[in-house]
Phi, psi and omega in degrees: 000135184263175187294331174294315181295326177294315178294316180302313184288328180297311180291326177296314182296315174304315184298326180278358188050047178259082189293322179304307185295321181293314182289326179305336187268358176247158181303139178302345178269002182280137183247107182265117190254132176293160179309129173270355182294140181262140176281156180291000000 
C-alpha cells in the first residue's frame, strides 16, 4: 500500500467512525489525540 492509499483508507475509516481501523494504519508509537477545539 502506498502513502496515498494509506491516507485514503485513514479518512475512510475516520468518516465511518471506525477508530480501530484508523489506528491500525499508523505506527504504534503514534499518540492520536482528539480535536481540542471547543464548540460554540
